[in-house]
A tleap script that builds the chain and sets N, CA, C and O, in Angstrom:
source leaprc.protein.ff14SB
mol = sequence {
  NMET ILE VAL ALA VAL GLY TRP VAL VAL THR
  SER VAL ARG GLN PHE THR ILE ALA ASN SER
  ASN HIE PRO ASN HIE THR VAL GLN THR GLN
  ALA LEU HIE ALA ASN PRO ARG TRP ARG ASN
  ALA ASN ALA ARG HIE ARG ASP VAL LEU ALA
  ALA GLU ARG LYS GLU ARG ALA ARG ILE ARG
  GLY GLY LYS GLY ILE ARG TRP GLY GLY ARG
  PRO LEU ALA THR ALA CALA
}
set mol.1.N position { -0.416 -11.793 -24.741 }
set mol.1.CA position { -0.412 -10.817 -24.523 }
set mol.1.C position { -1.617 -10.339 -24.336 }
set mol.1.O position { -2.185 -10.483 -25.418 }
set mol.2.N position { -2.713 -9.597 -23.195 }
set mol.2.CA position { -3.510 -8.467 -22.581 }
set mol.2.C position { -3.776 -7.330 -23.051 }
set mol.2.O position { -4.251 -6.893 -22.003 }
set mol.3.N position { -3.877 -6.387 -23.832 }
set mol.3.CA position { -3.905 -4.978 -24.296 }
set mol.3.C position { -5.251 -4.571 -23.329 }
set mol.3.O position { -6.394 -5.026 -23.373 }
set mol.4.N position { -4.753 -3.697 -22.580 }
set mol.4.CA position { -6.099 -3.040 -21.937 }
set mol.4.C position { -5.969 -1.851 -22.818 }
set mol.4.O position { -4.944 -1.494 -23.398 }
set mol.5.N position { -7.279 -1.213 -22.849 }
set mol.5.CA position { -7.042 0.540 -23.222 }
set mol.5.C position { -8.106 1.044 -22.695 }
set mol.5.O position { -9.279 0.892 -23.037 }
set mol.6.N position { -7.612 1.717 -21.753 }
set mol.6.CA position { -8.819 2.940 -21.223 }
set mol.6.C position { -9.886 2.630 -21.353 }
set mol.6.O position { -10.444 1.774 -20.667 }
set mol.7.N position { -10.525 3.433 -22.503 }
set mol.7.CA position { -11.956 3.999 -22.097 }
set mol.7.C position { -12.630 2.207 -22.230 }
set mol.7.O position { -13.541 1.750 -21.540 }
set mol.8.N position { -11.973 1.584 -23.151 }
set mol.8.CA position { -12.506 0.135 -23.684 }
set mol.8.C position { -12.659 -0.533 -22.275 }
set mol.8.O position { -13.607 -1.310 -22.389 }
set mol.9.N position { -12.135 -0.592 -20.927 }
set mol.9.CA position { -12.156 -0.940 -19.609 }
set mol.9.C position { -13.416 -0.659 -19.432 }
set mol.9.O position { -14.355 -1.454 -19.468 }
set mol.10.N position { -13.467 1.112 -19.130 }
set mol.10.CA position { -13.832 1.635 -18.351 }
set mol.10.C position { -15.690 1.739 -18.446 }
set mol.10.O position { -16.523 1.912 -17.556 }
set mol.11.N position { -15.855 1.518 -20.156 }
set mol.11.CA position { -16.834 1.351 -20.743 }
set mol.11.C position { -17.527 -0.024 -20.180 }
set mol.11.O position { -18.589 -0.041 -19.558 }
set mol.12.N position { -16.816 -1.058 -20.478 }
set mol.12.CA position { -17.144 -2.713 -19.906 }
set mol.12.C position { -17.250 -2.480 -18.841 }
set mol.12.O position { -18.454 -2.672 -18.666 }
set mol.13.N position { -16.690 -2.066 -17.560 }
set mol.13.CA position { -16.509 -1.158 -16.312 }
set mol.13.C position { -18.605 -0.824 -15.839 }
set mol.13.O position { -19.441 -1.442 -15.179 }
set mol.14.N position { -18.601 0.630 -16.752 }
set mol.14.CA position { -19.386 0.767 -16.589 }
set mol.14.C position { -20.846 0.167 -17.107 }
set mol.14.O position { -21.884 -0.096 -16.499 }
set mol.15.N position { -20.546 0.091 -18.188 }
set mol.15.CA position { -22.117 -1.635 -18.799 }
set mol.15.C position { -22.194 -2.345 -17.967 }
set mol.15.O position { -23.388 -2.643 -17.942 }
set mol.16.N position { -21.271 -3.313 -16.546 }
set mol.16.CA position { -21.491 -4.264 -16.266 }
set mol.16.C position { -21.983 -3.269 -15.036 }
set mol.16.O position { -23.176 -3.477 -14.814 }
set mol.17.N position { -21.416 -2.230 -14.150 }
set mol.17.CA position { -22.263 -1.272 -13.157 }
set mol.17.C position { -23.176 -1.436 -13.481 }
set mol.17.O position { -23.658 -2.432 -12.943 }
set mol.18.N position { -24.015 -0.813 -14.379 }
set mol.18.CA position { -25.019 -0.224 -14.946 }
set mol.18.C position { -26.223 -1.061 -15.476 }
set mol.18.O position { -27.378 -0.637 -15.506 }
set mol.19.N position { -25.906 -2.049 -15.807 }
set mol.19.CA position { -26.901 -2.791 -16.246 }
set mol.19.C position { -26.791 -4.395 -15.389 }
set mol.19.O position { -27.120 -5.460 -15.912 }
set mol.20.N position { -26.397 -4.285 -14.357 }
set mol.20.CA position { -26.148 -5.586 -13.540 }
set mol.20.C position { -27.213 -5.608 -12.534 }
set mol.20.O position { -27.962 -4.697 -12.181 }
set mol.21.N position { -27.150 -6.619 -12.206 }
set mol.21.CA position { -28.249 -7.258 -10.456 }
set mol.21.C position { -27.420 -7.931 -10.022 }
set mol.21.O position { -27.809 -9.091 -9.893 }
set mol.22.N position { -26.235 -7.732 -9.662 }
set mol.22.CA position { -25.033 -8.521 -8.628 }
set mol.22.C position { -25.700 -8.546 -7.665 }
set mol.22.O position { -26.134 -7.504 -7.173 }
set mol.23.N position { -25.898 -9.500 -7.258 }
set mol.23.CA position { -25.727 -9.521 -5.233 }
set mol.23.C position { -24.601 -9.162 -4.660 }
set mol.23.O position { -24.694 -9.223 -3.434 }
set mol.24.N position { -23.511 -8.789 -5.064 }
set mol.24.CA position { -22.068 -8.273 -4.044 }
set mol.24.C position { -21.140 -7.757 -5.002 }
set mol.24.O position { -21.311 -7.487 -6.190 }
set mol.25.N position { -20.222 -7.676 -4.343 }
set mol.25.CA position { -19.349 -6.977 -5.795 }
set mol.25.C position { -18.138 -8.180 -5.607 }
set mol.25.O position { -17.027 -7.855 -6.029 }
set mol.26.N position { -18.252 -9.321 -5.102 }
set mol.26.CA position { -17.191 -10.107 -5.322 }
set mol.26.C position { -17.884 -10.636 -6.699 }
set mol.26.O position { -17.230 -10.283 -7.680 }
set mol.27.N position { -18.864 -11.277 -6.962 }
set mol.27.CA position { -19.877 -12.065 -8.449 }
set mol.27.C position { -19.439 -10.529 -9.165 }
set mol.27.O position { -18.478 -10.704 -9.913 }
set mol.28.N position { -19.809 -9.342 -9.135 }
set mol.28.CA position { -19.616 -7.985 -10.081 }
set mol.28.C position { -17.972 -8.582 -10.468 }
set mol.28.O position { -17.842 -9.477 -11.302 }
set mol.29.N position { -17.397 -8.290 -10.130 }
set mol.29.CA position { -16.170 -7.973 -10.163 }
set mol.29.C position { -15.572 -9.554 -10.715 }
set mol.29.O position { -14.522 -9.597 -11.357 }
set mol.30.N position { -16.384 -10.876 -10.381 }
set mol.30.CA position { -16.392 -12.059 -11.287 }
set mol.30.C position { -16.696 -11.672 -12.707 }
set mol.30.O position { -15.747 -12.054 -13.390 }
set mol.31.N position { -17.636 -11.059 -13.477 }
set mol.31.CA position { -18.273 -10.784 -14.231 }
set mol.31.C position { -17.495 -9.594 -14.771 }
set mol.31.O position { -17.112 -9.883 -15.905 }
set mol.32.N position { -17.243 -8.804 -14.544 }
set mol.32.CA position { -15.989 -7.732 -14.914 }
set mol.32.C position { -14.900 -8.818 -15.282 }
set mol.32.O position { -14.742 -8.987 -16.491 }
set mol.33.N position { -14.472 -9.239 -14.811 }
set mol.33.CA position { -13.131 -10.029 -15.152 }
set mol.33.C position { -13.402 -11.633 -16.854 }
set mol.33.O position { -12.849 -12.052 -17.871 }
set mol.34.N position { -14.264 -11.780 -16.240 }
set mol.34.CA position { -14.806 -12.406 -17.161 }
set mol.34.C position { -14.938 -12.129 -18.554 }
set mol.34.O position { -14.455 -12.966 -19.316 }
set mol.35.N position { -15.357 -11.372 -18.924 }
set mol.35.CA position { -15.492 -10.449 -20.228 }
set mol.35.C position { -14.402 -10.343 -21.032 }
set mol.35.O position { -14.583 -11.134 -21.958 }
set mol.36.N position { -12.963 -9.561 -21.215 }
set mol.36.CA position { -11.579 -9.793 -21.747 }
set mol.36.C position { -11.361 -11.376 -21.664 }
set mol.36.O position { -10.996 -11.851 -22.740 }
set mol.37.N position { -11.495 -12.230 -20.692 }
set mol.37.CA position { -10.970 -13.264 -21.023 }
set mol.37.C position { -12.220 -14.179 -21.701 }
set mol.37.O position { -12.070 -15.396 -21.594 }
set mol.38.N position { -13.114 -13.831 -22.206 }
set mol.38.CA position { -14.003 -14.224 -23.150 }
set mol.38.C position { -13.892 -13.832 -24.646 }
set mol.38.O position { -14.192 -14.655 -25.511 }
set mol.39.N position { -13.377 -12.331 -25.028 }
set mol.39.CA position { -12.986 -12.058 -25.316 }
set mol.39.C position { -11.524 -12.096 -26.467 }
set mol.39.O position { -11.256 -11.785 -27.628 }
set mol.40.N position { -10.887 -12.670 -25.304 }
set mol.40.CA position { -9.236 -13.119 -25.974 }
set mol.40.C position { -9.843 -14.774 -26.372 }
set mol.40.O position { -9.305 -15.285 -27.354 }
set mol.41.N position { -10.920 -15.600 -25.655 }
set mol.41.CA position { -10.447 -16.685 -26.021 }
set mol.41.C position { -11.593 -16.632 -27.236 }
set mol.41.O position { -11.465 -17.820 -27.531 }
set mol.42.N position { -12.282 -16.314 -27.862 }
set mol.42.CA position { -12.937 -15.609 -28.718 }
set mol.42.C position { -12.732 -15.331 -30.231 }
set mol.42.O position { -13.306 -15.749 -31.237 }
set mol.43.N position { -11.752 -14.514 -30.034 }
set mol.43.CA position { -10.852 -13.418 -30.934 }
set mol.43.C position { -10.790 -14.253 -32.051 }
set mol.43.O position { -10.305 -15.384 -32.095 }
set mol.44.N position { -11.467 -13.435 -33.209 }
set mol.44.CA position { -10.996 -13.995 -34.628 }
set mol.44.C position { -9.585 -13.433 -35.413 }
set mol.44.O position { -8.737 -12.565 -35.206 }
set mol.45.N position { -9.799 -14.221 -36.192 }
set mol.45.CA position { -7.819 -13.721 -36.728 }
set mol.45.C position { -7.969 -12.615 -37.480 }
set mol.45.O position { -8.938 -12.604 -38.240 }
set mol.46.N position { -7.122 -11.515 -37.455 }
set mol.46.CA position { -6.588 -10.693 -38.386 }
set mol.46.C position { -7.247 -11.133 -39.958 }
set mol.46.O position { -8.007 -10.326 -40.495 }
set mol.47.N position { -7.096 -11.734 -40.279 }
set mol.47.CA position { -7.446 -12.212 -42.209 }
set mol.47.C position { -8.878 -12.297 -42.037 }
set mol.47.O position { -9.584 -11.636 -42.797 }
set mol.48.N position { -9.423 -13.041 -41.116 }
set mol.48.CA position { -10.888 -13.521 -41.474 }
set mol.48.C position { -11.240 -11.962 -41.502 }
set mol.48.O position { -11.585 -11.387 -42.535 }
set mol.49.N position { -11.120 -11.353 -40.287 }
set mol.49.CA position { -12.195 -9.938 -40.317 }
set mol.49.C position { -11.336 -8.998 -41.599 }
set mol.49.O position { -12.228 -8.637 -42.367 }
set mol.50.N position { -10.179 -8.551 -42.038 }
set mol.50.CA position { -9.804 -7.987 -42.982 }
set mol.50.C position { -10.668 -8.558 -44.055 }
set mol.50.O position { -11.143 -7.695 -44.793 }
set mol.51.N position { -10.970 -9.696 -44.312 }
set mol.51.CA position { -11.823 -10.380 -45.778 }
set mol.51.C position { -12.903 -9.709 -45.552 }
set mol.51.O position { -13.400 -9.041 -46.458 }
set mol.52.N position { -13.492 -9.767 -44.240 }
set mol.52.CA position { -15.037 -9.709 -43.907 }
set mol.52.C position { -15.474 -8.437 -44.411 }
set mol.52.O position { -16.531 -8.241 -45.012 }
set mol.53.N position { -14.271 -7.271 -44.024 }
set mol.53.CA position { -14.045 -6.156 -44.000 }
set mol.53.C position { -14.264 -5.960 -45.976 }
set mol.53.O position { -15.190 -5.296 -46.441 }
set mol.54.N position { -13.699 -6.348 -46.453 }
set mol.54.CA position { -13.616 -6.013 -47.860 }
set mol.54.C position { -14.668 -6.953 -48.544 }
set mol.54.O position { -14.906 -6.672 -49.718 }
set mol.55.N position { -15.317 -7.989 -48.023 }
set mol.55.CA position { -16.233 -8.391 -49.011 }
set mol.55.C position { -17.723 -7.286 -48.603 }
set mol.55.O position { -18.672 -7.035 -49.346 }
set mol.56.N position { -17.452 -6.734 -47.010 }
set mol.56.CA position { -18.796 -5.862 -46.940 }
set mol.56.C position { -18.534 -4.725 -47.560 }
set mol.56.O position { -19.552 -4.197 -48.007 }
set mol.57.N position { -17.165 -3.925 -47.831 }
set mol.57.CA position { -17.387 -2.373 -49.186 }
set mol.57.C position { -17.246 -2.926 -50.061 }
set mol.57.O position { -17.032 -2.040 -50.889 }
set mol.58.N position { -17.169 -4.442 -50.892 }
set mol.58.CA position { -17.228 -4.415 -52.057 }
set mol.58.C position { -18.786 -4.949 -52.224 }
set mol.58.O position { -18.902 -5.119 -53.437 }
set mol.59.N position { -19.388 -5.115 -51.919 }
set mol.59.CA position { -21.463 -5.278 -51.705 }
set mol.59.C position { -21.510 -3.520 -51.372 }
set mol.59.O position { -21.984 -2.869 -52.302 }
set mol.60.N position { -21.249 -3.050 -50.653 }
set mol.60.CA position { -21.687 -1.740 -50.220 }
set mol.60.C position { -20.867 -0.267 -51.568 }
set mol.60.O position { -21.214 0.912 -51.650 }
set mol.61.N position { -19.859 -0.941 -52.326 }
set mol.61.CA position { -19.265 0.000 -53.240 }
set mol.61.C position { -20.386 -0.267 -54.015 }
set mol.61.O position { -21.135 0.689 -53.812 }
set mol.62.N position { -21.008 -1.166 -54.923 }
set mol.62.CA position { -21.651 -0.642 -55.897 }
set mol.62.C position { -23.099 -0.654 -55.585 }
set mol.62.O position { -23.862 -0.808 -56.540 }
set mol.63.N position { -23.778 -0.464 -53.967 }
set mol.63.CA position { -25.254 0.375 -54.236 }
set mol.63.C position { -24.901 1.825 -53.543 }
set mol.63.O position { -25.760 2.692 -53.388 }
set mol.64.N position { -23.202 2.014 -53.053 }
set mol.64.CA position { -23.649 3.825 -52.817 }
set mol.64.C position { -24.117 3.607 -51.200 }
set mol.64.O position { -24.856 4.499 -50.782 }
set mol.65.N position { -23.858 2.784 -50.467 }
set mol.65.CA position { -25.130 2.538 -49.115 }
set mol.65.C position { -23.612 2.844 -48.199 }
set mol.65.O position { -22.500 2.752 -48.719 }
set mol.66.N position { -23.869 3.242 -46.663 }
set mol.66.CA position { -22.712 3.711 -45.801 }
set mol.66.C position { -23.166 2.588 -45.155 }
set mol.66.O position { -23.890 1.621 -45.391 }
set mol.67.N position { -22.353 3.132 -44.064 }
set mol.67.CA position { -22.621 2.170 -42.875 }
set mol.67.C position { -23.516 1.978 -42.144 }
set mol.67.O position { -23.725 0.951 -41.499 }
set mol.68.N position { -24.409 3.367 -42.179 }
set mol.68.CA position { -26.343 2.987 -41.386 }
set mol.68.C position { -27.028 2.473 -42.458 }
set mol.68.O position { -28.139 2.151 -42.036 }
set mol.69.N position { -26.968 2.322 -43.192 }
set mol.69.CA position { -27.616 1.244 -44.251 }
set mol.69.C position { -28.020 1.924 -45.202 }
set mol.69.O position { -28.422 1.182 -46.098 }
set mol.70.N position { -28.142 3.373 -45.534 }
set mol.70.CA position { -28.615 4.756 -45.378 }
set mol.70.C position { -28.022 4.742 -47.006 }
set mol.70.O position { -26.910 4.233 -47.147 }
set mol.71.N position { -28.644 5.224 -48.115 }
set mol.71.CA position { -28.016 5.661 -49.078 }
set mol.71.C position { -27.353 6.858 -49.144 }
set mol.71.O position { -27.862 7.720 -48.426 }
set mol.72.N position { -25.972 7.347 -50.032 }
set mol.72.CA position { -26.044 8.735 -49.727 }
set mol.72.C position { -26.859 9.359 -50.082 }
set mol.72.O position { -27.934 9.006 -50.568 }
set mol.73.N position { -26.349 10.665 -49.833 }
set mol.73.CA position { -27.344 11.631 -50.271 }
set mol.73.C position { -26.889 11.896 -51.849 }
set mol.73.O position { -25.686 11.654 -51.951 }
set mol.74.N position { -27.686 12.471 -53.569 }
set mol.74.CA position { -27.456 12.877 -54.140 }
set mol.74.C position { -27.583 14.192 -54.822 }
set mol.74.O position { -28.553 14.830 -55.230 }
set mol.75.N position { -26.309 14.396 -54.820 }
set mol.75.CA position { -26.327 15.959 -55.094 }
set mol.75.C position { -26.991 16.378 -56.069 }
set mol.75.O position { -26.964 15.841 -57.176 }
set mol.76.N position { -27.943 17.803 -55.657 }
set mol.76.CA position { -28.602 17.942 -56.543 }
set mol.76.C position { -28.290 19.030 -57.968 }
set mol.76.O position { -29.106 19.092 -58.888 }
savepdb mol mol.pdb
quit
């Protein structure tokens, strides 16, 4: 089952159109349709993703590091 969210499709379409040098619309459409096929074929298992998230949180937890890689601001 393929689930398409509107903003995802729109952003992929915009990326494909704006960052492309396709000779015609047929080739561009094929490239646009190839992305969800590739993502579905190369999807990672939920349990693996959850374990990776948990490990990253554990590593960051001891250091007080946010997602951007910068330490949290200390209260003065």
